[in-house]
N, C-alpha and C positions, 0 to 999 in steps of 0.2 A: 569566483572571479576569472571573466573569460577577458583576455585582451587580444589585441589584434597591434600587429606592427606595419608600418608604412616607414617611407623613407621619413616622417616624421618624427620615426620612434615609436616606442608603444603605446596603446592608446586601449583605455577601459571603458569595455562596452557594458550599457546602461542599461542590461537585462538579467533576470536570476535564470542559470545552468540548473540550478539543481544538483541532487547527485541520488544516485539508484537506491531505493528503497528498499532494504534486505540484501542477503547476500546474493550473489551470481544472478543478479540483475540487470537489466540493459534497460537505456532513455534515451530518447530523442532530443535535439536541442533545432528547435529551427531556425537557420542563420539569414534565411531570405529576407534582402532589405535591410539587412543590420550592420553588415562587415562594411568600414570605410572604404573607398575607392583605394585601387592600387594595392589591396592588404595583402601581404607576404607569407604573415606566419601567423599562429596563434598561440598563445599561452595561457593555461588552466592555471588556476591555485584554490586548494582550497581549507579550509580552517581546520580542518583535520583529515586525518590518516584514510584514503578509500586506495584500493591497489586494482588499477587498469591493467584489464587484461587486452583489450582492443579498443582503439580510437582511431575513426576511420572518417572522412569527411565523404558526403555523397550529396548525386545529385539530384531531384524531382524526380521524375517521370510520372506519365497520366496513369493511374489505377488503372488495372484489366475491370472486368466488372465487379464490383463489389457490393455485395448486401448485406444490410445489419439484419443481426435478429436481438429479439429480447428473449430473455428465461422464460420458457412457457410456467415454469414451475419453480420452485425454490426452498429450503429446508435447512435453516438454521440448528445446529444441535452439537452435542459433546463428540468430541472425539477423543480426547488425551493428547499428552506431550508426546513427540515422538522420540525414540531413541536416535541416537547418530551414528551414522556410519563410521567406521574406524580408517580414518586418514590419517596421515602426517598434519603436524601441528600447526603449519605455514596453510593449510588448503581453508576455506572456508567451511564451518557445521554443515553439514548434510544431514537432514531428517530424515529417517526411515519410515514412510508415512502407516506401514502394515505392523510396525513395534510399538504401541504405545505404555506408555504409564499413565499414572493419575499424580504421579509427584514431580513438581514443576524441577526445573535446573537451577533456578533464581530463588532466592528469599526475597523479594518485594514485587510486587503487580499495581497497577496504577489501580486505587480504589474508586467504585462509584455505579453508578446505575446502566448497566447495556442492556443488549436488544434482548428479549423476550425469545424463548426457540416459537423454531416454528417455520412457517412461510413468511418471507422479507418481499415480497416481488412489489410493494409500495415504495419499499425503500431504497429500490436498487434501479429503477425501470427508468430513470432520467436524471443528470448530471446535476443535481439542484443539492440545496439546505438538508434535505432529509438523508440522515444516516445509518448504515446497519454497524450497531458498533459490536463488535468480535471482537469478545474477549481472548486471552492466552488458552489453548488446548481447545477451543472451540473449533468448526469445521461448517461450511456452506457451501452445498450442493448444487449446482444449476443444471436444469433439465432445459436441454431448447426442442425445439418440432423440429425435427430435421425435413420431415416433407412437406414443409413447407419452404425448403431453399428449391429454387430455380434448377432446372434440370442439367447438369452437368457437360459442355460439349466433348466430344472426344479428343484424345492427346490433349487434353489440358491436365491440370495439377491445381487442386483447390488447399487454399491453405485457412489458416481458423487463429484467427487474432481475439484474444481476447481484451476490452476495452476494460479500465479500471480508473474510478477518478475518486481519490480519497486523502485521508492522511493516516500514519501510523507514530504511534506513540508509544516512547519504552520509559520502565522506569528507573532513570539512570542520574546523575547529578548534571547532566549535559543536557537534558532536557528542561525546557519551559512546564511548571506545573505538573513534574512529569509524576507524581506520586497519587494523581487523584484523575479520573475520567475526565472531567469536567475542568474548563470551560470547553463545551463545543465549538469546535472551528467553524466557519462559514465560507462562501464563496465571494472574495472580493477583503477578505479581513486585510491586518496589516499584521503580517507573519514576524515583524521585528518587535512586536507591544504586547505578544500575543498572554492572556490574559489580564491585561489591563485595558484593552479595547473595550466599550459598551457593547455587547451583544444589538444588533440592529433589531426593528419591530420586526418579524419574519412567522412566517405562516410555523408555530411548532407544535402543534397540536401534536403530532408525531411522538412529540419528547414523551407526555405520558400514555399515549396509546403503546408505544412497544417498549422504553428504557424501563421495563418493570422487573430487572435482575440484578439483584446486588452482586458485586464482586468484589474482594480485601483478601487481606492478609486471614481474618476469621474464617471465611469460607477454604483457604487452603489447608489451612489445621484441621478443616472438618473434614476434606477431600483424604489427608493424610492418616487419620485417623480411622476413615473408613478402610481406607488401601491395606493398613494395619490387620484392622480386627479380621480384613479376609485372607489376610496370611494366617493367622493362627488356627 
């Protein structure tokens, strides 16, 4: 919850701020036209513990030449569970991409039908209600056509930003319907009653086409058996 302080005291601002999705993430909150006149301070309250490394108030500026690129090729495949860097306990867990195992670091994972392996261009090319459902241990690689970028002017620096729109789901007691992949979310749903709001009539043909891979506790037991048999 975000509040603004004026001469009349603290006022609750009626729009969601959200929270970083995962560890070591950055979020932006657009405050344009949302603050009361003569605001002197802001106060942020959370329902759970978050360690903020930096909070800053920035002004908008005109973007330089920006080019939007869509992935030319995609591949969803198995990667494995990353080992963690050896760091002090108060620091976020940081996985090592090159060091993986077939055994997860947790007991429970959301069960259900997820996206089959292979290309998923159709699912990620636009911000819509089609979803690439990526399970734990999966990896999605994106290839972009660098030759289609405009020529970079001299004495300039080019930055790359990855735009992602989606949802993250954990199997814990603080997440509604945390034990299952479904019900699937959609843009415009009421997040406060997730799982109880009927799904509207959408173009859901993609679900039967892509969600053909089952993930659940039995899947991970099989992976553990395969891992043990390989080590013998």
